[in-house]
C-alpha positions in Angstrom: 130.4 81.7 81.7 126.8 82.2 82.7 125.5 80.6 85.9 121.8 80.0 86.4 119.8 78.0 88.9 119.0 74.3 88.4 118.2 71.7 91.1 120.5 69.4 89.1 123.7 71.6 89.4 126.5 69.3 90.4 130.0 69.7 91.7 131.5 68.8 88.3 129.5 71.6 86.7 130.6 74.1 89.3 134.1 72.9 89.0 134.1 73.5 85.2 132.6 76.9 85.7 135.3 77.8 88.2 138.0 76.6 85.8 136.5 78.8 83.0 136.4 81.9 85.2 139.9 81.3 86.5 141.1 81.1 82.9 139.6 84.5 82.2 136.0 83.9 81.1 133.4 86.6 81.9 131.4 85.5 85.0 127.7 86.3 84.7 125.0 85.2 87.1 121.4 85.1 85.9 120.2 86.3 89.4 121.5 86.8 92.9 118.7 85.1 94.9 120.5 83.6 97.9 117.5 81.4 98.8 114.4 79.8 97.3 111.2 79.0 99.1 110.1 75.4 99.3 107.6 73.4 101.4 110.5 72.3 103.6 111.9 75.8 104.1 114.4 78.0 102.4 116.8 76.3 100.1 120.0 77.6 98.5 119.3 79.7 95.4 121.5 80.8 92.5 123.1 83.6 94.6 124.4 80.9 97.0 125.7 78.7 94.1 127.6 81.6 92.6 129.5 82.0 95.9 131.2 78.6 95.2 132.9 79.9 92.1 133.4 83.4 93.5 135.2 82.0 96.6 137.3 79.6 94.5 138.4 82.2 92.0 138.2 85.6 93.8 136.0 86.9 90.9 132.6 88.3 91.7 129.9 87.7 89.0 128.0 90.4 87.0 124.3 89.9 87.9 122.1 90.2 84.9 118.8 89.9 86.8 117.3 91.6 89.8 118.1 93.8 91.6 120.2 95.2 88.7 118.4 97.6 86.3 119.0 96.0 82.8 116.3 93.3 83.2 113.8 95.9 84.3 114.6 98.3 81.5 114.3 95.4 79.0 110.8 94.5 80.4 109.7 98.1 80.1 110.9 98.4 76.5 109.2 95.1 75.5 105.9 96.0 77.1 105.8 99.7 76.6 104.8 100.1 80.3 104.5 103.7 81.5 103.9 103.0 85.2 105.3 99.5 85.8 104.6 97.8 89.1 107.2 95.3 90.3 105.6 92.4 92.2 107.8 90.0 94.2 108.4 88.2 97.5 112.0 89.2 98.1 113.2 92.5 99.6 116.8 92.2 98.4 116.1 91.5 94.7 112.5 92.2 93.7 111.8 95.3 95.9 115.4 96.7 95.8 115.4 96.3 92.0 112.2 98.3 91.8 113.6 101.1 93.9 116.8 101.2 91.9 114.7 102.3 88.9 112.2 104.4 90.8 109.3 102.0 90.1 106.4 101.2 92.4 106.5 97.8 94.0 104.2 95.3 95.7 105.6 92.9 98.3 103.6 89.7 98.6 104.0 87.3 101.6 103.8 84.1 99.6 107.5 83.3 99.5 110.7 84.4 101.2 109.9 87.5 103.1 108.2 87.3 106.4 106.3 90.1 108.2 109.1 90.8 110.7 111.6 91.2 107.8 109.3 93.7 106.1 109.1 95.7 109.2 112.9 95.7 109.5 113.4 96.5 105.8 116.2 99.1 105.2 115.2 102.2 103.1 116.5 100.7 99.8 114.2 97.7 100.2 110.9 99.2 101.3 107.9 98.4 99.0 105.3 100.8 97.9 102.5 98.3 98.7 102.0 95.2 100.8 99.6 92.3 100.2 99.1 88.7 101.3 99.3 87.3 97.8 98.7 88.2 94.1 95.1 88.8 94.8 96.3 92.2 96.1 96.6 93.3 92.5 92.8 93.4 92.3 92.1 94.7 95.8 92.2 98.3 97.2 95.1 99.2 99.4 93.9 101.3 102.3 96.2 104.2 103.2 97.9 104.4 106.6 97.0 107.5 108.6 99.1 109.0 111.4 98.2 111.1 114.4 100.6 112.1 117.2 103.1 109.4 116.2 100.5 106.6 116.0 99.9 104.9 112.6 96.5 103.5 111.8 95.3 101.0 109.2 92.1 99.1 109.4 91.5 98.2 113.0 95.2 98.3 113.9 97.4 101.0 115.5 101.2 101.0 115.6 103.5 103.2 117.5 107.3 103.4 117.8 108.4 104.0 121.4 112.1 104.5 121.3 113.3 101.4 119.5 110.3 99.3 120.5 107.3 98.8 118.2 104.0 98.6 119.9 101.0 97.1 117.9 97.5 97.1 119.2 94.0 96.5 117.7 92.8 93.8 115.4 91.4 93.0 111.9 93.1 91.9 108.7 96.7 91.1 109.4 97.9 92.8 106.3 96.5 96.1 107.6 98.4 95.5 110.8 101.6 94.9 108.9 100.9 98.1 106.9 100.6 100.1 110.1 103.6 98.4 111.6 105.8 99.1 108.6 104.7 102.7 108.5 105.6 103.3 112.1 108.9 101.5 111.9 109.9 103.2 108.7 109.0 106.6 110.0 111.5 106.2 112.8 114.9 104.6 113.0 116.3 101.6 114.8 113.4 99.4 115.6 114.7 96.3 117.3 114.4 92.9 115.7 112.9 91.5 118.9 110.0 94.0 118.8 109.5 93.5 115.0 109.2 89.7 115.7 106.7 90.4 118.5 104.6 92.6 116.2 104.7 89.8 113.6 103.6 87.2 116.1 100.8 89.6 117.2 99.7 89.4 113.5 99.7 85.6 113.7 103.0 85.0 112.0 105.2 82.2 113.4 109.0 81.9 113.1 
């Protein structure tokens, strides 16, 4: 039984899926995205829908898509890519999937992930590059430099003081996020409160 996302998924469909899995059918999920971005906010994604069947049957699905490696390997085989770049807006599927196969990744801020979440990303979900949107594929990505524990990018400077992230300066907000992430990722234990404060300093609103 394969479960994929559709806005028309109904209780009767989920119930039939649950009955099939309970009877011994192999339970496969096309992807594990818990949420989907929309104009009204985050809505439940396929990963949330699979929880209905998983809770009812006690069976966890095999995930065919991100962040598991098979989909990535298939893409590389079909394209012949030698240095693939994974582009996505989710840390827990797009970026984590890239890291699982040691591929470079570009996190764009056009969907699910917000700046504060990028700053707080655990090691397994940290992207190689950051950009506002897909235009970042055609733009240079300035490196972050460090001096005496302060990280600089563009006109911004970020420093981790204990578990507090301090961000000063100005300029393109993506440069500020690059500096903030570099400072936070170089240390350990930055607080969610200071990450949100740095994001607000960059003009992001909750």
